[in-house]
GUMI-701805 format. One record per residue (C-alpha): x, y, z; residue number from 1. Coordinates in nm, 4 decimals. Example, Ala and Ser with C-alpha at 12.3 -4.5 7.8 and 13.67 -1.06 7.14 Angstrom:
residues 2
          X          Y          Z   num
     1.2300    -0.4500     0.7800     1
     1.3670    -0.1060     0.7140     2
//
This chain:
residues 329
          X          Y          Z   num
     2.3245    -0.3731     0.8955     1
     2.1665    -0.3374     0.5524     2
     1.8022    -0.4345     0.5983     3
     1.5319    -0.4623     0.8624     4
     1.2158    -0.6510     0.7606     5
     0.9196    -0.5440     0.9751     6
     0.6361    -0.7969     0.9983     7
     0.3104    -0.6869     1.1676     8
     0.1289    -0.9914     1.3070     9
    -0.2379    -1.0152     1.3996    10
    -0.4313    -1.3439     1.4139    11
    -0.2586    -1.5069     1.1186    12
    -0.1789    -1.8492     1.2638    13
    -0.2700    -2.0111     0.9314    14
    -0.0177    -1.8089     0.7308    15
     0.2557    -1.6918     0.9681    16
     0.4999    -1.9831     0.9329    17
     0.4915    -1.9559     0.5537    18
     0.5629    -1.5838     0.5781    19
     0.8581    -1.6232     0.8147    20
     1.0006    -1.9171     0.6206    21
     1.0073    -1.7029     0.3067    22
     1.2218    -1.4451     0.4878    23
     1.4744    -1.6827     0.6425    24
     1.7849    -1.7551     0.4346    25
     2.0505    -1.9761     0.6022    26
     2.3977    -1.8267     0.5842    27
     2.2819    -1.4843     0.4650    28
     2.3986    -1.2039     0.6935    29
     2.3391    -0.8326     0.7432    30
     1.9615    -0.8366     0.7796    31
     1.7058    -0.8845     1.0564    32
     1.3375    -0.9652     1.0971    33
     1.1315    -0.7623     1.3443    34
     0.7957    -0.9282     1.4135    35
     0.5390    -0.7137     1.5940    36
     0.2624    -0.9165     1.7580    37
    -0.0238    -0.6688     1.7474    38
    -0.2321    -0.8212     2.0270    39
    -0.3084    -1.1512     1.8522    40
    -0.5629    -1.3725     2.0272    41
    -0.4892    -1.6920     1.8315    42
    -0.1671    -1.8968     1.8329    43
     0.0322    -1.6370     1.6377    44
     0.2199    -1.5336     1.9523    45
     0.3274    -1.8904     2.0220    46
     0.4424    -1.9355     1.6625    47
     0.6506    -1.6193     1.6885    48
     0.8055    -1.7350     2.0171    49
     0.9034    -2.0647     1.8569    50
     1.0691    -1.8965     1.5586    51
     1.2482    -1.6424     1.7789    52
     1.3858    -1.9264     1.9942    53
     1.5100    -2.1120     1.6859    54
     1.6555    -1.8051     1.5134    55
     1.7628    -1.5713     1.7963    56
     2.0258    -1.3955     1.5854    57
     1.7786    -1.3203     1.3081    58
     1.4331    -1.2570     1.4596    59
     1.3315    -0.9947     1.7145    60
     0.9782    -0.9996     1.8528    61
     0.7718    -0.7451     2.0411    62
     0.4119    -0.7647     2.1629    63
     0.1773    -0.4665     2.1866    64
    -0.1939    -0.4170     2.2520    65
    -0.3883    -0.4298     1.9297    66
    -0.3524    -0.1019     1.7452    67
    -0.3853    -0.1911     1.3798    68
    -0.1460    -0.2326     1.0899    69
    -0.0077     0.1203     1.0952    70
     0.0543     0.1046     1.4694    71
     0.2398    -0.2261     1.4350    72
     0.4629    -0.0935     1.1581    73
     0.5372     0.2195     1.3597    74
     0.6241     0.0042     1.6620    75
     0.8814    -0.1830     1.4567    76
     1.0546     0.1239     1.3157    77
     1.2442     0.2331     1.6337    78
     1.3675    -0.1247     1.6757    79
     1.5103    -0.1390     1.3248    80
     1.8871    -0.1235     1.2845    81
     1.9061    -0.1560     0.9082    82
     1.9953     0.1199     0.6663    83
     1.6784     0.0172     0.4824    84
     1.3423    -0.1105     0.6037    85
     1.0903    -0.3340     0.4329    86
     0.7349    -0.4173     0.5399    87
     0.5906    -0.7648     0.4857    88
     0.2345    -0.8359     0.5981    89
     0.2187    -1.1633     0.7888    90
    -0.0374    -1.3305     0.5636    91
     0.1847    -1.2565     0.2624    92
     0.5312    -1.3845     0.1742    93
     0.8297    -1.3285    -0.0532    94
     0.9161    -1.5339    -0.3575    95
     1.1916    -1.7901    -0.3089    96
     1.5301    -1.6251    -0.3585    97
     1.3909    -1.2726    -0.3134    98
     1.5846    -1.1811     0.0016    99
     1.9333    -1.2518    -0.1433   100
     1.8431    -1.0625    -0.4609   101
     1.7221    -0.7675    -0.2565   102
     2.0348    -0.7645    -0.0416   103
     2.2573    -0.7479    -0.3489   104
     2.0848    -0.4287    -0.4639   105
     2.1043    -0.2394    -0.1337   106
     2.4107    -0.0339    -0.2248   107
     2.2981     0.2917    -0.0631   108
     2.2457     0.4678    -0.3962   109
     1.8692     0.5194    -0.3624   110
     1.6082     0.6177    -0.1053   111
     1.3298     0.3895    -0.2289   112
     1.3463     0.0669    -0.4262   113
     1.0150    -0.0184    -0.5951   114
     0.9309    -0.3662    -0.7255   115
     0.6315    -0.5758    -0.8390   116
     0.3954    -0.8085    -0.6592   117
     0.1933    -1.1114    -0.7545   118
    -0.1589    -1.1674    -0.6195   119
    -0.2444    -1.5220    -0.5113   120
    -0.5662    -1.6853    -0.3950   121
    -0.5955    -1.9079    -0.0869   122
    -0.4947    -2.2114    -0.2948   123
    -0.1735    -2.0433    -0.4078   124
    -0.2883    -1.9868    -0.7650   125
    -0.1602    -1.6695    -0.9278   126
    -0.4384    -1.4219    -1.0027   127
    -0.2415    -1.1290    -1.1416   128
     0.0898    -0.9470    -1.1493   129
     0.0945    -0.5805    -1.0531   130
     0.3785    -0.3634    -1.1749   131
     0.5077    -0.1316    -0.9062   132
     0.5861     0.1585    -1.1341   133
     0.5329     0.2706    -1.4914   134
     0.8877     0.4082    -1.5238   135
     1.1927     0.1855    -1.5054   136
     1.5324     0.2876    -1.3761   137
     1.6198     0.5757    -1.1427   138
     1.4370     0.9053    -1.1060   139
     1.3112     1.1700    -0.8645   140
     0.9530     1.2726    -0.7993   141
     1.0210     1.5957    -0.9871   142
     1.1354     1.3977    -1.2911   143
     0.8438     1.1558    -1.2701   144
     0.5522     1.3181    -1.0813   145
     0.3184     1.0493    -1.2170   146
     0.4635     0.8261    -0.9463   147
     0.1704     0.9632    -0.7458   148
    -0.0566     0.7535    -0.9698   149
     0.1349     0.4290    -0.9225   150
     0.0536     0.1876    -0.6433   151
     0.1165     0.3517    -0.3038   152
     0.1605     0.0119    -0.1341   153
     0.4267     0.0132     0.1364   154
     0.4996    -0.3582     0.0913   155
     0.6286    -0.3409    -0.2647   156
     0.8978    -0.0911    -0.1657   157
     1.2178    -0.0848     0.0345   158
     1.2684     0.2416     0.2197   159
     1.5783     0.4135     0.3462   160
     1.5131     0.4152     0.7202   161
     1.6196     0.7779     0.7564   162
     1.3151     0.8800     0.5492   163
     1.1097     0.7988     0.8577   164
     1.3540     0.9110     1.1258   165
     1.4426     1.2440     0.9615   166
     1.0884     1.3487     0.8663   167
     0.8867     1.2009     1.1517   168
     0.6403     1.0606     0.8967   169
     0.4593     0.7541     1.0265   170
     0.1684     0.5338     0.9234   171
    -0.1690     0.6387     1.0669   172
    -0.3237     0.4182     1.3355   173
    -0.6467     0.2279     1.2720   174
    -0.7103     0.3914     0.9387   175
    -0.7894     0.2302     0.6078   176
    -0.5665     0.3297     0.3160   177
    -0.2665     0.3821     0.5470   178
    -0.0259     0.3323     0.2554   179
    -0.1834     0.6106     0.0520   180
    -0.1622     0.8322     0.3604   181
     0.2114     0.7692     0.3898   182
     0.3927     0.6834     0.0662   183
     0.3184     1.0076    -0.1264   184
     0.4519     1.2080     0.1681   185
     0.7769     1.0124     0.1734   186
     0.8258     1.0509    -0.2035   187
     0.8628     1.4220    -0.1493   188
     1.1733     1.3712     0.0649   189
     1.3635     1.1394    -0.1702   190
     1.6712     1.2274    -0.3731   191
     1.6604     0.9087    -0.5769   192
     1.3974     0.6419    -0.6418   193
     1.4653     0.3202    -0.8325   194
     1.2269     0.0712    -0.9898   195
     1.3244    -0.2857    -1.0772   196
     1.0894    -0.5240    -1.2563   197
     1.1127    -0.8101    -1.0068   198
     0.8019    -0.9854    -0.8704   199
     0.9391    -1.0472    -0.5224   200
     0.6220    -0.9962    -0.3185   201
     0.3411    -1.2551    -0.2987   202
     0.0172    -1.0893    -0.1922   203
    -0.2582    -1.3130    -0.0588   204
    -0.6086    -1.2047    -0.1517   205
    -0.8389    -1.3221     0.1239   206
    -1.1844    -1.2319     0.2474   207
    -1.0674    -0.9864     0.5143   208
    -0.9052    -0.7420     0.2723   209
    -1.0339    -0.3900     0.2113   210
    -1.1475    -0.4795    -0.1405   211
    -1.3675    -0.7542     0.0034   212
    -1.4886    -0.5691     0.3113   213
    -1.8615    -0.4937     0.3279   214
    -1.8422    -0.1763     0.5383   215
    -1.9118     0.1120     0.2964   216
    -1.8845     0.3794     0.5670   217
    -1.5170     0.3004     0.6189   218
    -1.4506     0.4390     0.2721   219
    -1.5074     0.7814     0.4273   220
    -1.1611     0.7410     0.5750   221
    -1.0351     0.8146     0.2254   222
    -1.1295     1.1788     0.2885   223
    -0.8960     1.1955     0.5885   224
    -0.6184     1.0360     0.3859   225
    -0.6476     1.2668     0.0853   226
    -0.6642     1.5798     0.3001   227
    -0.3609     1.4620     0.4966   228
    -0.1517     1.4198     0.1812   229
    -0.2612     1.7542     0.0355   230
    -0.1830     1.9294     0.3636   231
     0.1636     1.7743     0.3716   232
     0.2418     1.9059     0.0241   233
     0.1100     2.2495     0.1202   234
     0.3206     2.2622     0.4357   235
     0.6243     2.1510     0.2371   236
     0.5686     2.4346    -0.0098   237
     0.5296     2.1933    -0.3010   238
     0.1550     2.1856    -0.3544   239
     0.1494     2.4050    -0.6643   240
     0.4406     2.2130    -0.8174   241
     0.2407     1.8915    -0.8042   242
    -0.1177     2.0167    -0.8120   243
    -0.2175     1.8425    -1.1410   244
    -0.0885     1.5097    -1.0131   245
    -0.2385     1.5534    -0.6661   246
    -0.5720     1.6454    -0.8220   247
    -0.5782     1.3336    -1.0368   248
    -0.4618     1.1205    -0.7448   249
    -0.7572     1.2474    -0.5385   250
    -0.9910     1.1990    -0.8349   251
    -0.8798     0.8409    -0.8854   252
    -0.8970     0.7357    -0.5214   253
    -1.2063     0.9245    -0.4055   254
    -1.4248     0.8715    -0.7105   255
    -1.3007     0.5987    -0.9428   256
    -1.1961     0.3673    -0.6599   257
    -1.3792     0.4435    -0.3349   258
    -1.7072     0.5574    -0.4866   259
    -1.7342     0.2560    -0.7181   260
    -1.6369     0.0221    -0.4325   261
    -1.9188     0.1626    -0.2174   262
    -2.1612     0.1418    -0.5083   263
    -2.0917    -0.2288    -0.5521   264
    -2.1794    -0.2877    -0.1863   265
    -2.4839    -0.0606    -0.1703   266
    -2.5915     0.1559    -0.4675   267
    -2.8039     0.3684    -0.2327   268
    -2.5306     0.4402     0.0204   269
    -2.4968     0.8113     0.1108   270
    -2.1220     0.7580     0.1366   271
    -2.1137     0.8146    -0.2394   272
    -2.2510     1.1651    -0.1888   273
    -1.9905     1.2450     0.0757   274
    -1.7054     1.1290    -0.1478   275
    -1.8309     1.3265    -0.4450   276
    -1.8994     1.6430    -0.2464   277
    -1.5582     1.6368    -0.0839   278
    -1.3738     1.5901    -0.4106   279
    -1.5679     1.8679    -0.5838   280
    -1.5022     2.1015    -0.2914   281
    -1.1296     2.0423    -0.3329   282
    -1.1132     2.0455    -0.7121   283
    -1.4235     2.2057    -0.8696   284
    -1.2408     2.2496    -1.2029   285
    -1.1129     1.8936    -1.2235   286
    -1.2388     1.8581    -1.5824   287
    -0.9570     2.0879    -1.6944   288
    -0.6966     1.8492    -1.5530   289
    -0.4832     1.7062    -1.8347   290
    -0.4841     1.3602    -1.6821   291
    -0.8634     1.3588    -1.6537   292
    -0.8947     1.4748    -2.0131   293
    -0.6636     1.1996    -2.1379   294
    -0.7795     0.9118    -1.9212   295
    -0.9189     0.5908    -2.0786   296
    -1.2720     0.5876    -2.2124   297
    -1.3889     0.3450    -1.9434   298
    -1.2834     0.5932    -1.6737   299
    -1.4737     0.8690    -1.8515   300
    -1.7845     0.6508    -1.8565   301
    -1.7560     0.5771    -1.4837   302
    -1.6952     0.9446    -1.4076   303
    -2.0102     1.0465    -1.5950   304
    -2.2178     0.7941    -1.4002   305
    -2.0655     0.8963    -1.0664   306
    -2.0918     1.2734    -1.1114   307
    -2.4488     1.2564    -1.2414   308
    -2.5443     1.0094    -0.9661   309
    -2.6683     0.7425    -1.2071   310
    -2.6019     0.4804    -0.9462   311
    -2.8119     0.1925    -1.0701   312
    -2.6371     0.2116    -1.4052   313
    -2.2999     0.2350    -1.2322   314
    -2.3814    -0.0730    -1.0276   315
    -2.4781    -0.2666    -1.3418   316
    -2.1629    -0.1610    -1.5284   317
    -1.9369    -0.2600    -1.2385   318
    -2.1157    -0.5910    -1.1989   319
    -2.0578    -0.6747    -1.5648   320
    -1.6963    -0.5639    -1.5345   321
    -1.6390    -0.7921    -1.2361   322
    -1.7936    -1.0875    -1.4161   323
    -1.5705    -1.0291    -1.7191   324
    -1.2622    -0.9942    -1.4988   325
    -1.3316    -1.3218    -1.3151   326
    -1.3563    -1.5039    -1.6478   327
    -1.0001    -1.3972    -1.7279   328
    -0.8544    -1.5152    -1.3949   329
//
């Protein structure tokens, strides 16, 4: 079997049928759908049972106590029989015709296939297109270490299943930023990565997402994630080889992303201090990093405000930025 599509399901009765319909292609063989009901309390379980009864040769289902997205993905992995695995969140979907196109490319010549995704609002209107990688074609992490800066999302990639089985790498349970905690580790074990500019994945932006969540303290989980990735590279003996990229990756996610996200929720939140202190403890000489020195001017402005704790100004700048961005949607 070529492909196993793992679909974690938790209280998505409004979206689940659309997701499953986008994965079902009559007459197409050599792939399976593994739906993991992660303790749903709405009608998601009944919807899954109906689809499994109608498509018994295509859909496998399993129900577990609620354990979070990472737990659900990990539950699906041992059940997968495909040479490759793909993760599709159950409130998202694939573009029409995506599955046949994907199947045609699964020739065994790569470990990861990266592609693009389109963000949609609840009404189905396209908000943006995100490119999965800045380098087209085939490469290794050694040839393109800046892959560590590209989106770590698990859902815009197709993974050789043996990457998980051979390394034992799994998604963390009940942890925000589970993709960032996992993808950079898997990159290290790839012989060949391929990027194709295809917008197969349709990502639904809804109120429950991390970017819209109003719990600033959960951004502290970024510290666990960053330390986990750095430790993996150290244990693999590759930390020094990729230190500049790892440093900028930590800089981007701890400060430019997490710190500004917290600031937008609560400019006085002490979480900002914890993020800054942790990053500086890891990389006190970050200003010498070539990627920091060459980053866009807007990032330099944000960095100055963050490092010097000018939080009211940071809040005002981000507010203006968000207003300008909404006008272009």
